[in-house]
C-alpha positions, 0 to 999 in steps of 0.5 A: 033906170036912173031916178034923177031923169032929165027934164028937157033938152037944154040945147043942141051944140053945133061946131062951126068954121064961120060963127057970123054966118051961123048966127046970121043963118039962124037969126034968119030962121027966127032965132035971137042971141041968148048968149053972145061971146063973139065966136061962141054963144047960144041962139034961141027961138022959143024953147029951142036953143042952139049953141055954136062955137069954133070947130076944133079941126082935129075933132069935129066936122063943121056943122055936125051936131056935137052933143045933146044937152039935157037939163037935170035938176039933181045933177050930182045925184044923176052923175052918181047914177050914170057913173054907177051904171058904167057909162063912159064919162068924157068930162073930168067929173062934173065941170062948170063954166061961166057961159051964163055968168054971173050964174054957173053952168054945171055939167057932165058928158057921157057917151051914148050907145052909138058914140053920141055925146050926152050932156046933163046940165044945170044952171045954178042961180 
């Protein structure tokens, strides 16, 4: 078992063909816009966060969960542990994006035993 375990679910990611409909649907369920980049963003209702983004036709069916993101305080150490256990890393190492700009979102993804994608992530201050 790894030492640098996740501390909670960061978000669940859902590809969509209709971002406006997706946002409207989840707002009706009580979610608010946490991050809004037009066709992609994040919605939050209390501790539950949903990421939505345009579906890539050849890769993902719309509406299906794409990955489960787990927060991890010691991301670099966890990456080394996951790598050492032989899990299939499906990102280019630890990557980053500006989803929460000006803070940086650092993450890596690997495959679970059923083909599911697991993301470990940390938002740097």
